[in-house]
N, C-alpha and C positions, 0 to 999 in steps of 0.2 A: 503493500498498500507506500510505502514511501519513496519508492522509486519515481524520479519526478515532481512527486510531491513539493510544492513551493512554502517554505519553513521560513517562517519571521522568526529573530532572536533577539530579543533587547538585551544588553550589559554584556555584549559576545567576547568583550575586549580580552575577559581573563576567567580564571575561575570556572563556574560551572557553566557561565553561559558559553567561554569559547569549548570548552568541552564538550556541549551539546551540539556546538556546530561542525566539531569535529566527527560526533557520534552521527547524527543525521548524514554529514558528506560522506562516511563508509556507506549510509544507507543505503544512496543514491539521490537522493534529495535535490532539488534545487535551494539555493539560500540568501536570503538577506539577512545581513548582520548588522546589527547597529550597536551604536555606543558612542560613549564622547571624545573618546582617544581615534584621529583618524589614521595615524601613526601604526597602533595596535592593531587597526580592523585593516589596515591593508598589507601589514605583515600576515594576520592571520588568513587573510585570503589567498596568500600567495602558498600556503602550506597545502591549502583544499584542493580537492578534484573539484572536476565537476562545475555547473554555471555559479558565480557567487555574486551577491550586489552588495554596497558598504553604502553602509547612509550614517553620517556621523551628526550626532546630536544629542543633546541631553532633555531627556525624559519630564524637567521640571520645567522644560519650556516648553507649554501647552503648542504657543503657536510654531514655531521651528520644528516641532512634532507632528504637527497637522498640514502642516507644508512638506517635510519628507515623507510624510506618508500615503500623501493627496493621489498621487499617480501611481500607486502601485499595484502592479499586478495580483488578480486577487489571491486571497493565501488560504492554502488547504492548512495550516497548522500555524500556530502563534506560539511561540513560549514567551509568556513575559515575566522576564528573569532578571531585569535592573534591579539593583536593591541594595540597602545598605544597612549599616547601625551605625551611630553616630555619639560617642559618646557613654560612658557606664557609671553613674550616679544615680541618687535617691530624687527622686521628681523634684522635690523643695531645693532641690540644690542643681539642677541642669542642666545646662546653655538652651537658651531659647533658639537658638542659630542650628542647634544641633534637630533639634525637634522637628523646623521646618527643613531641614534636609531630608529626615528621614520620611513625614509624611508626603513632600512635594512629590518623593522617589517613589517608594514602597506603597504609597496609594493613588494619590493624583497623575503619577506618572503611568502608572498599572492603566488608570482608568482612561487616561487620552489614548493612550494605545491604542485599548480594546473600542474605546468608541469607533477610532479611524479604522479597527481592520472590520469587526464582526458584519455590519452591514454587507461588506464585498462576499462574506461568507453566505450571509442571510442570502444572496442575490443569485449566487451557486450552489446552492440547496446544500451545502455541506463546509467542516469546517471543525476544527477541534483547538479549542482553547486552554493551556496548559498554563499555567501558575504556580511560580515557584515560592513555596509559602515559607514554613520552618516549625518545627516544634514550638517555637514563643507565641506560633496561633494555636496551641492547643493547651498552654499553661505559662501563666506569667511569671516572672521570677525578680526577685529584689533588684534595683538600680538597672531596668530592663523596662520602666514603664510604657514608653513612647515605642519602641522598636516592640513592644511585644504587643501593644495596641494595632499596630501599624500591622503585623501580621494577623493580628486578630482580625481585621479588616479587611485581609487578603482573603481565609476563612471566609469570611460573610459574601463578599462581594463573588464567589466563585458560587456560594449555593445560591444567589440568588440571579446569577445569570444563569446557571442551569436551568432554574424556572421558569424565568425570561425565553428563554429559547429551546421550549418545549416545544418539539414538532415542528422545527425548523432541518432537524437531520444536525445539526451542529453538535457536538459533545465538547464539555468542558469539568477538568482534572487540574485537581492540587498535588502537587508534590514539594511534599515537606522533612527536609531534611532537619537532624541533631546535627551535631558537629562536624564538620567538613571545615579539612583544612585549607584555606584560598586567602586572600589577600583581607576577605571579613575584618579578621580582629585587629590586624593593620589598622583599618581604616577607622575601626570600633577608638581606635585607641591612639587615635591622630596621630599613628604613624612612629607609636613606641613599640619595634619589631622586639627589645626582650619580652614584654608584656603581653605581646600579642605570641610569640611563643610556646611560652608559658601555660598556654588552655590548651596545648593538645600535649603536654610533658606526659610523661609517663603512661599515655593508655595513644589506643591506638583509633587514629580518628576517619572518617569516609575520608574519600577524594573528590574531586568532582567526577572524576570520571565515573566512582559509582553512582554517582545521582544523574548523570548523562545519561547513563545504560539505561533508567529508570524512568527518564523522562523517554528515551525513545522506544522502550517496550509499550509506554501507555497510550503512546502515538500509533502505534502499528498493529495494536488491537484490532478484530474486525470490525467494520464499522455500526456493525449491531450492538457492542462493546462497548460503553461507557464506564472506565474505571474513575470513580469518583472523586477517589481520595488518595493517597499512601503516604503512610510515616515512615522514613526509614531511617534508623536508627543505629551506630556505629554500635557492635558488641557493648562494648565498653561503656554504653552510655543507657539508663534504664530510665531515668527523667531529664529533663531539662538542666536541673541543678545537681542530678545522681551522676556521677562518672566514677569508674574504678580507673585508680592509678596505682601504677605495680612503681 
């Protein structure tokens, strides 16, 4: 089903997004990959086989997002991957700029991209929206109020969209990872690599490729099969704040 399918992946310049691009490329899909960093998109595109289109924009910029996606060919699979955590502090000590970055990317950016793409799916009578959520969308934890709120929002948006699209032939899924070793923690801790490394010390985290394989599998089910939600944890993790370390 994925051969020649048009797959749009946001936030493809690193981590899970990059691995998703590689996984769908191997499956023979036509790709449109997006991100803020044009140089990274070009580098990634040069490593992928088949047809690849790059679009450099920030999903937080609604006008730029709408303009970039306005003339896009109908999309068969949308992977809403662009997202981030910014800061790690108690709510009453948080930085409002961090809150804006998370809400504008994880929630409003996802909404803008989805709003731009789904009408084309409806017109062609098929499509699949796969949102990258998080275990943080299932349970909140200390110092993560706003990030957890945004991922709870992704879960709610996914469920509502599935109901909105009932009868259209479009599937809606969410893939929710636990600890995955990417640039995520470096971004959350504003470039503090040592602190970010400690998040994964003494345990075996998931890799971006692990999640990409799940996303590809979800998208490759027969058209009458809709995998609504997948929660993926490393074996060393039982809950958001329960991690076994050696």
